[in-house]
PDB file of N, CA, C, O and CB in Angstrom:
ATOM      1  N   MET A   1     107.657 126.094  68.063  1.00  0.00           N
ATOM      2  CA  MET A   1     106.219 125.893  68.053  1.00  0.00           C
ATOM      3  C   MET A   1     105.621 126.594  69.262  1.00  0.00           C
ATOM      4  O   MET A   1     106.100 126.445  70.386  1.00  0.00           O
ATOM      5  CB  MET A   1     105.863 124.382  68.051  1.00  0.00           C
ATOM      6  N   LEU A   2     104.589 127.342  69.017  1.00  0.00           N
ATOM      7  CA  LEU A   2     103.841 127.987  70.097  1.00  0.00           C
ATOM      8  C   LEU A   2     102.773 127.019  70.582  1.00  0.00           C
ATOM      9  O   LEU A   2     102.016 126.482  69.773  1.00  0.00           O
ATOM     10  CB  LEU A   2     103.203 129.336  69.625  1.00  0.00           C
ATOM     11  N   VAL A   3     102.699 126.793  71.870  1.00  0.00           N
ATOM     12  CA  VAL A   3     101.697 125.900  72.457  1.00  0.00           C
ATOM     13  C   VAL A   3     100.787 126.733  73.342  1.00  0.00           C
ATOM     14  O   VAL A   3     101.255 127.422  74.249  1.00  0.00           O
ATOM     15  CB  VAL A   3     102.365 124.737  73.271  1.00  0.00           C
ATOM     16  N   LEU A   4      99.470 126.671  73.076  1.00  0.00           N
ATOM     17  CA  LEU A   4      98.493 127.443  73.823  1.00  0.00           C
ATOM     18  C   LEU A   4      97.455 126.532  74.443  1.00  0.00           C
ATOM     19  O   LEU A   4      97.195 125.440  73.939  1.00  0.00           O
ATOM     20  CB  LEU A   4      97.823 128.474  72.926  1.00  0.00           C
ATOM     21  N   SER A   5      96.871 126.975  75.523  1.00  0.00           N
ATOM     22  CA  SER A   5      95.725 126.292  76.113  1.00  0.00           C
ATOM     23  C   SER A   5      94.489 127.131  75.827  1.00  0.00           C
ATOM     24  O   SER A   5      94.500 128.343  76.038  1.00  0.00           O
ATOM     25  CB  SER A   5      95.919 126.068  77.655  1.00  0.00           C
ATOM     26  N   ARG A   6      93.428 126.501  75.352  1.00  0.00           N
ATOM     27  CA  ARG A   6      92.171 127.171  75.062  1.00  0.00           C
ATOM     28  C   ARG A   6      91.038 126.288  75.570  1.00  0.00           C
ATOM     29  O   ARG A   6      91.188 125.070  75.658  1.00  0.00           O
ATOM     30  CB  ARG A   6      92.020 127.466  73.534  1.00  0.00           C
ATOM     31  N   THR A   7      89.927 126.891  75.899  1.00  0.00           N
ATOM     32  CA  THR A   7      88.741 126.132  76.275  1.00  0.00           C
ATOM     33  C   THR A   7      87.673 126.369  75.216  1.00  0.00           C
ATOM     34  O   THR A   7      87.857 127.176  74.306  1.00  0.00           O
ATOM     35  CB  THR A   7      88.228 126.541  77.697  1.00  0.00           C
ATOM     36  N   LYS A   8      86.569 125.668  75.339  1.00  0.00           N
ATOM     37  CA  LYS A   8      85.479 125.765  74.370  1.00  0.00           C
ATOM     38  C   LYS A   8      85.094 127.231  74.148  1.00  0.00           C
ATOM     39  O   LYS A   8      85.005 128.013  75.094  1.00  0.00           O
ATOM     40  CB  LYS A   8      84.252 124.951  74.850  1.00  0.00           C
ATOM     41  N   ASP A   9      84.871 127.580  72.902  1.00  0.00           N
ATOM     42  CA  ASP A   9      84.468 128.914  72.449  1.00  0.00           C
ATOM     43  C   ASP A   9      85.579 129.963  72.525  1.00  0.00           C
ATOM     44  O   ASP A   9      85.331 131.133  72.231  1.00  0.00           O
ATOM     45  CB  ASP A   9      83.301 129.381  73.260  1.00  0.00           C
ATOM     46  N   GLN A  10      86.782 129.579  72.908  1.00  0.00           N
ATOM     47  CA  GLN A  10      87.895 130.527  72.877  1.00  0.00           C
ATOM     48  C   GLN A  10      88.583 130.442  71.519  1.00  0.00           C
ATOM     49  O   GLN A  10      88.540 129.411  70.847  1.00  0.00           O
ATOM     50  CB  GLN A  10      88.906 130.243  74.028  1.00  0.00           C
ATOM     51  N   MET A  11      89.217 131.540  71.130  1.00  0.00           N
ATOM     52  CA  MET A  11      89.775 131.661  69.791  1.00  0.00           C
ATOM     53  C   MET A  11      91.250 132.034  69.844  1.00  0.00           C
ATOM     54  O   MET A  11      91.722 132.659  70.794  1.00  0.00           O
ATOM     55  CB  MET A  11      88.999 132.696  68.984  1.00  0.00           C
ATOM     56  N   VAL A  12      91.960 131.636  68.800  1.00  0.00           N
ATOM     57  CA  VAL A  12      93.347 132.039  68.565  1.00  0.00           C
ATOM     58  C   VAL A  12      93.366 132.744  67.220  1.00  0.00           C
ATOM     59  O   VAL A  12      92.759 132.266  66.261  1.00  0.00           O
ATOM     60  CB  VAL A  12      94.343 130.803  68.594  1.00  0.00           C
ATOM     61  N   MET A  13      94.049 133.864  67.139  1.00  0.00           N
ATOM     62  CA  MET A  13      94.165 134.597  65.875  1.00  0.00           C
ATOM     63  C   MET A  13      95.564 134.418  65.300  1.00  0.00           C
ATOM     64  O   MET A  13      96.559 134.447  66.025  1.00  0.00           O
ATOM     65  CB  MET A  13      93.851 136.102  66.078  1.00  0.00           C
ATOM     66  N   ILE A  14      95.620 134.234  63.988  1.00  0.00           N
ATOM     67  CA  ILE A  14      96.875 134.185  63.252  1.00  0.00           C
ATOM     68  C   ILE A  14      96.854 135.386  62.314  1.00  0.00           C
ATOM     69  O   ILE A  14      96.102 135.408  61.340  1.00  0.00           O
ATOM     70  CB  ILE A  14      97.058 132.813  62.463  1.00  0.00           C
ATOM     71  N   GLY A  15      97.662 136.360  62.607  1.00  0.00           N
ATOM     72  CA  GLY A  15      97.603 137.610  61.865  1.00  0.00           C
ATOM     73  C   GLY A  15      96.255 138.279  62.109  1.00  0.00           C
ATOM     74  O   GLY A  15      95.634 138.084  63.154  1.00  0.00           O
ATOM     75  N   ASP A  16      95.814 139.062  61.141  1.00  0.00           N
ATOM     76  CA  ASP A  16      94.545 139.771  61.270  1.00  0.00           C
ATOM     77  C   ASP A  16      93.381 139.027  60.634  1.00  0.00           C
ATOM     78  O   ASP A  16      92.224 139.382  60.859  1.00  0.00           O
ATOM     79  CB  ASP A  16      94.659 141.133  60.656  1.00  0.00           C
ATOM     80  N   ASP A  17      93.676 137.988  59.835  1.00  0.00           N
ATOM     81  CA  ASP A  17      92.651 137.391  58.991  1.00  0.00           C
ATOM     82  C   ASP A  17      92.264 135.956  59.308  1.00  0.00           C
ATOM     83  O   ASP A  17      91.251 135.476  58.798  1.00  0.00           O
ATOM     84  CB  ASP A  17      93.094 137.449  57.618  1.00  0.00           C
ATOM     85  N   ILE A  18      93.028 135.260  60.126  1.00  0.00           N
ATOM     86  CA  ILE A  18      92.756 133.837  60.362  1.00  0.00           C
ATOM     87  C   ILE A  18      92.451 133.624  61.843  1.00  0.00           C
ATOM     88  O   ILE A  18      93.241 133.978  62.719  1.00  0.00           O
ATOM     89  CB  ILE A  18      93.964 132.952  59.914  1.00  0.00           C
ATOM     90  N   GLY A  19      91.294 133.041  62.093  1.00  0.00           N
ATOM     91  CA  GLY A  19      90.887 132.729  63.460  1.00  0.00           C
ATOM     92  C   GLY A  19      90.613 131.246  63.602  1.00  0.00           C
ATOM     93  O   GLY A  19      90.031 130.628  62.710  1.00  0.00           O
ATOM     94  N   ILE A  20      91.028 130.675  64.714  1.00  0.00           N
ATOM     95  CA  ILE A  20      90.784 129.268  65.010  1.00  0.00           C
ATOM     96  C   ILE A  20      90.073 129.206  66.349  1.00  0.00           C
ATOM     97  O   ILE A  20      90.602 129.651  67.368  1.00  0.00           O
ATOM     98  CB  ILE A  20      92.118 128.434  65.029  1.00  0.00           C
ATOM     99  N   MET A  21      88.858 128.647  66.338  1.00  0.00           N
ATOM    100  CA  MET A  21      88.050 128.573  67.553  1.00  0.00           C
ATOM    101  C   MET A  21      87.846 127.124  67.973  1.00  0.00           C
ATOM    102  O   MET A  21      87.613 126.253  67.135  1.00  0.00           O
ATOM    103  CB  MET A  21      86.694 129.260  67.343  1.00  0.00           C
ATOM    104  N   VAL A  22      87.934 126.875  69.267  1.00  0.00           N
ATOM    105  CA  VAL A  22      87.617 125.555  69.814  1.00  0.00           C
ATOM    106  C   VAL A  22      86.096 125.455  69.869  1.00  0.00           C
ATOM    107  O   VAL A  22      85.447 126.189  70.614  1.00  0.00           O
ATOM    108  CB  VAL A  22      88.269 125.334  71.246  1.00  0.00           C
ATOM    109  N   ILE A  23      85.536 124.555  69.086  1.00  0.00           N
ATOM    110  CA  ILE A  23      84.092 124.391  68.988  1.00  0.00           C
ATOM    111  C   ILE A  23      83.585 123.374  70.004  1.00  0.00           C
ATOM    112  O   ILE A  23      82.557 123.580  70.650  1.00  0.00           O
ATOM    113  CB  ILE A  23      83.701 123.964  67.575  1.00  0.00           C
ATOM    114  N   GLU A  24      84.325 122.268  70.136  1.00  0.00           N
ATOM    115  CA  GLU A  24      83.856 121.190  71.001  1.00  0.00           C
ATOM    116  C   GLU A  24      85.039 120.350  71.449  1.00  0.00           C
ATOM    117  O   GLU A  24      86.002 120.170  70.704  1.00  0.00           O
ATOM    118  CB  GLU A  24      82.808 120.312  70.278  1.00  0.00           C
ATOM    119  N   ILE A  25      84.961 119.841  72.660  1.00  0.00           N
ATOM    120  CA  ILE A  25      85.984 118.940  73.194  1.00  0.00           C
ATOM    121  C   ILE A  25      85.265 117.704  73.708  1.00  0.00           C
ATOM    122  O   ILE A  25      84.398 117.797  74.577  1.00  0.00           O
ATOM    123  CB  ILE A  25      86.840 119.626  74.332  1.00  0.00           C
ATOM    124  N   GLN A  26      85.632 116.535  73.163  1.00  0.00           N
ATOM    125  CA  GLN A  26      85.043 115.266  73.605  1.00  0.00           C
ATOM    126  C   GLN A  26      86.151 114.233  73.717  1.00  0.00           C
ATOM    127  O   GLN A  26      86.876 113.990  72.752  1.00  0.00           O
ATOM    128  CB  GLN A  26      83.927 114.781  72.622  1.00  0.00           C
ATOM    129  N   LYS A  27      86.283 113.634  74.866  1.00  0.00           N
ATOM    130  CA  LYS A  27      87.297 112.597  75.107  1.00  0.00           C
ATOM    131  C   LYS A  27      88.639 113.054  74.556  1.00  0.00           C
ATOM    132  O   LYS A  27      89.239 113.990  75.084  1.00  0.00           O
ATOM    133  CB  LYS A  27      86.878 111.247  74.459  1.00  0.00           C
ATOM    134  N   ASN A  28      89.119 112.401  73.495  1.00  0.00           N
ATOM    135  CA  ASN A  28      90.435 112.766  72.955  1.00  0.00           C
ATOM    136  C   ASN A  28      90.334 113.489  71.615  1.00  0.00           C
ATOM    137  O   ASN A  28      91.293 113.486  70.843  1.00  0.00           O
ATOM    138  CB  ASN A  28      91.296 111.524  72.798  1.00  0.00           C
ATOM    139  N   LYS A  29      89.180 114.112  71.324  1.00  0.00           N
ATOM    140  CA  LYS A  29      89.013 114.857  70.079  1.00  0.00           C
ATOM    141  C   LYS A  29      88.657 116.309  70.369  1.00  0.00           C
ATOM    142  O   LYS A  29      87.933 116.619  71.315  1.00  0.00           O
ATOM    143  CB  LYS A  29      87.932 114.209  69.202  1.00  0.00           C
ATOM    144  N   VAL A  30      89.184 117.177  69.532  1.00  0.00           N
ATOM    145  CA  VAL A  30      88.865 118.599  69.606  1.00  0.00           C
ATOM    146  C   VAL A  30      88.324 119.010  68.240  1.00  0.00           C
ATOM    147  O   VAL A  30      88.969 118.754  67.223  1.00  0.00           O
ATOM    148  CB  VAL A  30      90.126 119.462  70.016  1.00  0.00           C
ATOM    149  N   ARG A  31      87.166 119.634  68.200  1.00  0.00           N
ATOM    150  CA  ARG A  31      86.623 120.179  66.959  1.00  0.00           C
ATOM    151  C   ARG A  31      86.995 121.650  66.892  1.00  0.00           C
ATOM    152  O   ARG A  31      86.754 122.412  67.827  1.00  0.00           O
ATOM    153  CB  ARG A  31      85.071 119.984  66.874  1.00  0.00           C
ATOM    154  N   LEU A  32      87.591 122.035  65.762  1.00  0.00           N
ATOM    155  CA  LEU A  32      88.035 123.402  65.566  1.00  0.00           C
ATOM    156  C   LEU A  32      87.235 124.044  64.449  1.00  0.00           C
ATOM    157  O   LEU A  32      86.886 123.387  63.468  1.00  0.00           O
ATOM    158  CB  LEU A  32      89.535 123.450  65.255  1.00  0.00           C
ATOM    159  N   GLY A  33      86.950 125.311  64.594  1.00  0.00           N
ATOM    160  CA  GLY A  33      86.375 126.107  63.523  1.00  0.00           C
ATOM    161  C   GLY A  33      87.436 127.067  63.035  1.00  0.00           C
ATOM    162  O   GLY A  33      88.081 127.744  63.835  1.00  0.00           O
ATOM    163  N   ILE A  34      87.625 127.132  61.720  1.00  0.00           N
ATOM    164  CA  ILE A  34      88.675 127.977  61.153  1.00  0.00           C
ATOM    165  C   ILE A  34      88.039 129.021  60.252  1.00  0.00           C
ATOM    166  O   ILE A  34      87.285 128.696  59.335  1.00  0.00           O
ATOM    167  CB  ILE A  34      89.714 127.131  60.366  1.00  0.00           C
ATOM    168  N   SER A  35      88.350 130.268  60.524  1.00  0.00           N
ATOM    169  CA  SER A  35      87.873 131.379  59.722  1.00  0.00           C
ATOM    170  C   SER A  35      89.076 131.980  59.009  1.00  0.00           C
ATOM    171  O   SER A  35      90.013 132.468  59.640  1.00  0.00           O
ATOM    172  CB  SER A  35      87.132 132.447  60.598  1.00  0.00           C
ATOM    173  N   ALA A  36      89.029 131.933  57.668  1.00  0.00           N
ATOM    174  CA  ALA A  36      90.149 132.444  56.882  1.00  0.00           C
ATOM    175  C   ALA A  36      89.609 133.029  55.583  1.00  0.00           C
ATOM    176  O   ALA A  36      88.524 132.653  55.139  1.00  0.00           O
ATOM    177  CB  ALA A  36      91.196 131.322  56.595  1.00  0.00           C
ATOM    178  N   PRO A  37      90.350 133.941  54.975  1.00  0.00           N
ATOM    179  CA  PRO A  37      89.933 134.469  53.671  1.00  0.00           C
ATOM    180  C   PRO A  37      89.823 133.332  52.644  1.00  0.00           C
ATOM    181  O   PRO A  37      90.517 132.321  52.749  1.00  0.00           O
ATOM    182  CB  PRO A  37      90.935 135.548  53.174  1.00  0.00           C
ATOM    183  N   ARG A  38      88.951 133.511  51.663  1.00  0.00           N
ATOM    184  CA  ARG A  38      88.728 132.473  50.653  1.00  0.00           C
ATOM    185  C   ARG A  38      89.992 132.107  49.878  1.00  0.00           C
ATOM    186  O   ARG A  38      90.117 130.981  49.398  1.00  0.00           O
ATOM    187  CB  ARG A  38      87.664 132.925  49.686  1.00  0.00           C
ATOM    188  N   ASP A  39      90.923 133.041  49.750  1.00  0.00           N
ATOM    189  CA  ASP A  39      92.132 132.753  48.984  1.00  0.00           C
ATOM    190  C   ASP A  39      93.209 132.037  49.806  1.00  0.00           C
ATOM    191  O   ASP A  39      94.298 131.770  49.298  1.00  0.00           O
ATOM    192  CB  ASP A  39      92.695 134.036  48.428  1.00  0.00           C
ATOM    193  N   VAL A  40      92.915 131.727  51.061  1.00  0.00           N
ATOM    194  CA  VAL A  40      93.852 130.990  51.916  1.00  0.00           C
ATOM    195  C   VAL A  40      93.375 129.544  52.012  1.00  0.00           C
ATOM    196  O   VAL A  40      92.327 129.282  52.603  1.00  0.00           O
ATOM    197  CB  VAL A  40      93.963 131.643  53.343  1.00  0.00           C
ATOM    198  N   PRO A  41      94.130 128.597  51.439  1.00  0.00           N
ATOM    199  CA  PRO A  41      93.708 127.200  51.518  1.00  0.00           C
ATOM    200  C   PRO A  41      93.822 126.677  52.955  1.00  0.00           C
ATOM    201  O   PRO A  41      94.789 126.964  53.660  1.00  0.00           O
ATOM    202  CB  PRO A  41      94.554 126.331  50.565  1.00  0.00           C
ATOM    203  N   VAL A  42      92.822 125.911  53.368  1.00  0.00           N
ATOM    204  CA  VAL A  42      92.819 125.296  54.695  1.00  0.00           C
ATOM    205  C   VAL A  42      92.537 123.811  54.502  1.00  0.00           C
ATOM    206  O   VAL A  42      91.481 123.436  53.992  1.00  0.00           O
ATOM    207  CB  VAL A  42      91.752 125.968  55.652  1.00  0.00           C
ATOM    208  N   HIS A  43      93.488 122.960  54.914  1.00  0.00           N
ATOM    209  CA  HIS A  43      93.349 121.517  54.738  1.00  0.00           C
ATOM    210  C   HIS A  43      93.794 120.798  56.010  1.00  0.00           C
ATOM    211  O   HIS A  43      94.617 121.310  56.770  1.00  0.00           O
ATOM    212  CB  HIS A  43      94.173 121.029  53.517  1.00  0.00           C
ATOM    213  N   ARG A  44      93.243 119.612  56.229  1.00  0.00           N
ATOM    214  CA  ARG A  44      93.816 118.726  57.247  1.00  0.00           C
ATOM    215  C   ARG A  44      95.226 118.360  56.780  1.00  0.00           C
ATOM    216  O   ARG A  44      95.499 118.339  55.580  1.00  0.00           O
ATOM    217  CB  ARG A  44      92.922 117.430  57.472  1.00  0.00           C
ATOM    218  N   HIS A  45      96.107 118.075  57.715  1.00  0.00           N
ATOM    219  CA  HIS A  45      97.511 117.813  57.380  1.00  0.00           C
ATOM    220  C   HIS A  45      97.665 116.679  56.375  1.00  0.00           C
ATOM    221  O   HIS A  45      98.452 116.800  55.436  1.00  0.00           O
ATOM    222  CB  HIS A  45      98.292 117.485  58.637  1.00  0.00           C
ATOM    223  N   GLU A  46      96.935 115.582  56.549  1.00  0.00           N
ATOM    224  CA  GLU A  46      97.089 114.437  55.642  1.00  0.00           C
ATOM    225  C   GLU A  46      96.643 114.786  54.217  1.00  0.00           C
ATOM    226  O   GLU A  46      97.216 114.273  53.255  1.00  0.00           O
ATOM    227  CB  GLU A  46      96.282 113.235  56.163  1.00  0.00           C
ATOM    228  N   ILE A  47      95.647 115.635  54.068  1.00  0.00           N
ATOM    229  CA  ILE A  47      95.221 116.078  52.741  1.00  0.00           C
ATOM    230  C   ILE A  47      96.271 117.008  52.147  1.00  0.00           C
ATOM    231  O   ILE A  47      96.577 116.917  50.958  1.00  0.00           O
ATOM    232  CB  ILE A  47      93.846 116.785  52.810  1.00  0.00           C
ATOM    233  N   TRP A  48      96.817 117.888  52.948  1.00  0.00           N
ATOM    234  CA  TRP A  48      97.876 118.791  52.501  1.00  0.00           C
ATOM    235  C   TRP A  48      99.076 117.992  51.979  1.00  0.00           C
ATOM    236  O   TRP A  48      99.659 118.345  50.954  1.00  0.00           O
ATOM    237  CB  TRP A  48      98.312 119.727  53.655  1.00  0.00           C
ATOM    238  N   LEU A  49      99.446 116.906  52.691  1.00  0.00           N
ATOM    239  CA  LEU A  49     100.558 116.065  52.239  1.00  0.00           C
ATOM    240  C   LEU A  49     100.259 115.437  50.881  1.00  0.00           C
ATOM    241  O   LEU A  49     101.139 115.369  50.023  1.00  0.00           O
ATOM    242  CB  LEU A  49     100.851 114.969  53.270  1.00  0.00           C
ATOM    243  N   GLU A  50      99.021 114.974  50.680  1.00  0.00           N
ATOM    244  CA  GLU A  50      98.632 114.397  49.391  1.00  0.00           C
ATOM    245  C   GLU A  50      98.737 115.428  48.273  1.00  0.00           C
ATOM    246  O   GLU A  50      99.229 115.123  47.186  1.00  0.00           O
ATOM    247  CB  GLU A  50      97.204 113.844  49.462  1.00  0.00           C
ATOM    248  N   ILE A  51      98.282 116.627  48.533  1.00  0.00           N
ATOM    249  CA  ILE A  51      98.348 117.706  47.540  1.00  0.00           C
ATOM    250  C   ILE A  51      99.800 117.994  47.179  1.00  0.00           C
ATOM    251  O   ILE A  51     100.133 118.133  46.003  1.00  0.00           O
ATOM    252  CB  ILE A  51      97.660 118.990  48.072  1.00  0.00           C
ATOM    253  N   LYS A  52     100.661 118.083  48.182  1.00  0.00           N
ATOM    254  CA  LYS A  52     102.083 118.366  47.933  1.00  0.00           C
ATOM    255  C   LYS A  52     102.738 117.233  47.157  1.00  0.00           C
ATOM    256  O   LYS A  52     103.563 117.486  46.279  1.00  0.00           O
ATOM    257  CB  LYS A  52     102.828 118.590  49.258  1.00  0.00           C
ATOM    258  N   GLU A  53     102.384 115.985  47.466  1.00  0.00           N
ATOM    259  CA  GLU A  53     102.954 114.836  46.761  1.00  0.00           C
ATOM    260  C   GLU A  53     102.509 114.826  45.294  1.00  0.00           C
ATOM    261  O   GLU A  53     103.318 114.561  44.405  1.00  0.00           O
ATOM    262  CB  GLU A  53     102.542 113.518  47.454  1.00  0.00           C
ATOM    263  N   LYS A  54     101.232 115.111  45.037  1.00  0.00           N
ATOM    264  CA  LYS A  54     100.747 115.182  43.653  1.00  0.00           C
ATOM    265  C   LYS A  54     101.458 116.287  42.889  1.00  0.00           C
ATOM    266  O   LYS A  54     101.803 116.110  41.721  1.00  0.00           O
ATOM    267  CB  LYS A  54      99.228 115.414  43.623  1.00  0.00           C
ATOM    268  N   ALA A  55     101.677 117.416  43.530  1.00  0.00           N
ATOM    269  CA  ALA A  55     102.380 118.528  42.882  1.00  0.00           C
ATOM    270  C   ALA A  55     103.827 118.143  42.589  1.00  0.00           C
ATOM    271  O   ALA A  55     104.364 118.479  41.533  1.00  0.00           O
ATOM    272  CB  ALA A  55     102.332 119.795  43.768  1.00  0.00           C
ATOM    273  N   ARG A  56     104.454 117.438  43.526  1.00  0.00           N
ATOM    274  CA  ARG A  56     105.845 116.992  43.315  1.00  0.00           C
ATOM    275  C   ARG A  56     105.921 116.043  42.136  1.00  0.00           C
ATOM    276  O   ARG A  56     106.809 116.165  41.293  1.00  0.00           O
ATOM    277  CB  ARG A  56     106.405 116.306  44.582  1.00  0.00           C
ATOM    278  N   LYS A  57     104.988 115.090  42.070  1.00  0.00           N
ATOM    279  CA  LYS A  57     104.982 114.133  40.957  1.00  0.00           C
ATOM    280  C   LYS A  57     104.735 114.837  39.629  1.00  0.00           C
ATOM    281  O   LYS A  57     105.321 114.473  38.610  1.00  0.00           O
ATOM    282  CB  LYS A  57     103.916 113.053  41.182  1.00  0.00           C
ATOM    283  N   ALA A  58     103.875 115.837  39.642  1.00  0.00           N
ATOM    284  CA  ALA A  58     103.591 116.561  38.398  1.00  0.00           C
ATOM    285  C   ALA A  58     104.809 117.315  37.894  1.00  0.00           C
ATOM    286  O   ALA A  58     105.016 117.407  36.684  1.00  0.00           O
ATOM    287  CB  ALA A  58     102.437 117.532  38.602  1.00  0.00           C
ATOM    288  N   THR A  59     105.624 117.860  38.799  1.00  0.00           N
ATOM    289  CA  THR A  59     106.799 118.615  38.378  1.00  0.00           C
ATOM    290  C   THR A  59     107.984 117.727  38.058  1.00  0.00           C
ATOM    291  O   THR A  59     108.866 118.132  37.301  1.00  0.00           O
ATOM    292  CB  THR A  59     107.184 119.595  39.442  1.00  0.00           C
ATOM    293  N   THR A  60     108.028 116.512  38.621  1.00  0.00           N
ATOM    294  CA  THR A  60     109.156 115.606  38.351  1.00  0.00           C
ATOM    295  C   THR A  60     108.827 114.596  37.263  1.00  0.00           C
ATOM    296  O   THR A  60     109.684 113.798  36.885  1.00  0.00           O
ATOM    297  CB  THR A  60     109.558 114.870  39.624  1.00  0.00           C
ATOM    298  N   GLY A  61     107.612 114.618  36.757  1.00  0.00           N
ATOM    299  CA  GLY A  61     107.267 113.716  35.666  1.00  0.00           C
ATOM    300  C   GLY A  61     106.737 112.371  36.116  1.00  0.00           C
ATOM    301  O   GLY A  61     106.857 111.388  35.384  1.00  0.00           O
ATOM    302  N   GLY A  62     106.157 112.301  37.296  1.00  0.00           N
ATOM    303  CA  GLY A  62     105.541 111.040  37.727  1.00  0.00           C
ATOM    304  C   GLY A  62     106.287 110.359  38.837  1.00  0.00           C
ATOM    305  O   GLY A  62     106.991 111.004  39.613  1.00  0.00           O
ATOM    306  N   ASP A  63     106.134 109.034  38.917  1.00  0.00           N
ATOM    307  CA  ASP A  63     106.699 108.248  40.021  1.00  0.00           C
ATOM    308  C   ASP A  63     108.185 107.987  39.879  1.00  0.00           C
ATOM    309  O   ASP A  63     108.813 107.524  40.831  1.00  0.00           O
ATOM    310  CB  ASP A  63     105.985 106.940  40.130  1.00  0.00           C
ATOM    311  N   ALA A  64     108.758 108.263  38.745  1.00  0.00           N
ATOM    312  CA  ALA A  64     110.164 107.925  38.504  1.00  0.00           C
ATOM    313  C   ALA A  64     111.115 108.961  39.086  1.00  0.00           C
ATOM    314  O   ALA A  64     112.243 109.084  38.608  1.00  0.00           O
ATOM    315  CB  ALA A  64     110.418 107.783  37.018  1.00  0.00           C
ATOM    316  N   GLY A  65     110.693 109.712  40.105  1.00  0.00           N
ATOM    317  CA  GLY A  65     111.527 110.781  40.661  1.00  0.00           C
ATOM    318  C   GLY A  65     112.392 110.331  41.690  1.00  0.00           C
ATOM    319  O   GLY A  65     113.151 111.123  42.249  1.00  0.00           O
TER     320      GLY A  65
END
């Protein structure tokens, strides 16, 4: 895992097409802005896990997996 330090309005690039900018820092929260091509899905981790679980259930035939 790469660990970086950034301050407000600084950006990190992933490849040529994805940018992540620190928008705001308050107490223990950081607001990020993500710029990515429309064909690249961007989700919070917990939503991504739900999507993957639904896909797994769909391919295994439901909860009986």
